[in-house]
Structures are given as structure tokens and as C-alpha cells.
C-alpha positions, 0 to 999 in steps of 0.5 A: 500500500502506498504511503501518504506524503505531504507536499513541501509547502502544504497548507498545514505546514504553512499554518504551523509556521504561522502559529509558531511565529505568532506564539514564538515557540515550536508547534510540538510545545504549543500542542502540549501547552494547549492540551493543558487547557483544551477548552476556551483557549485560542491556542487549543483551537488553532492547534486542534484545527491544524491537526484536522488540516494535517489529517485531511492532507494525509487522507488526500494523499492516501486517497489520491494514491489509492485512486491511481492504483485502482484506475491503473491501466494494468487493471481491469475495471469491472462493476466491483472495482468501479464501486471502489473507484467512486467511493475513493473519489468521493472520499478524496473530494470530501478530504479536499473540501475539509482541507480547504475549509480548515485552511481558510478558517484558520488562515482567517483567524491567524490573519486577524491575530498579531504577536504582542512583544514581550512574553507577558504583555497584554494588548493596550486597553481600549480607551474608555468611551467618552462620557456625554456632556451633561445636558444644559437647560435653557431658561427664559 
């Protein structure tokens, strides 16, 4: 059975680099850190989505290789094989759609986030809304 393989510039690799740049640490460390607080954490959401994206990419590679094997010119394609080819093509299409959705979603989130200088700094507080001037009454 052919082994799935990732391309040199896969979406998951690009997303991993962007997550590492944002947090300033290797992805493996960030994934371990995210596991300590898996709920309500931006880091957990980013690393979880990255994991799903990488899984979709691996499945694309596997299904593509399997489809090539099933549709090989040396093979006779009968009714049974045709069913497998159609199923493989469907799984491939599903994985491509999942990969594209994950990449678009996490890419948009990462595009909206910026690294803050310093390890424990917080973004500047939003200015307080202006207090309306007291109403002046007019007397005649």
C-alpha cells in the first residue's frame, strides 16, 4: 500500500509556521501547552484545527494514491472495482473540501491575530468611551 506524503509547502505546514511565529515557540510545545487547557483557549483551537488540516492532507494523499492504483491501466475495471473507484473519489473530494475549509478558517483567524512583544504583555486597553456632556437647560 502506498504511503501518504505531504507536499513541501502544504497548507498545514504553512499554518504551523504561522502559529509558531505568532506564539514564538515550536508547534510540538504549543500542542502540549494547549492540551493543558483544551477548552476556551485560542491556542487549543488553532492547534486542534491544524491537526484536522494535517489529517485531511494525509487522507488526500492516501486517497489520491489509492485512486491511481485502482484506475491503473494494468487493471481491469469491472462493476466491483468501479464501486471502489467512486467511493475513493468521493472520499478524496470530501478530504479536499475539509482541507480547504480548515485552511481558510484558520488562515482567517491567524490573519486577524498579531504577536504582542514581550512574553507577558497584554494588548493596550481600549480607551474608555467618552462620557456625554451633561445636558444644559435653557431658561427664559
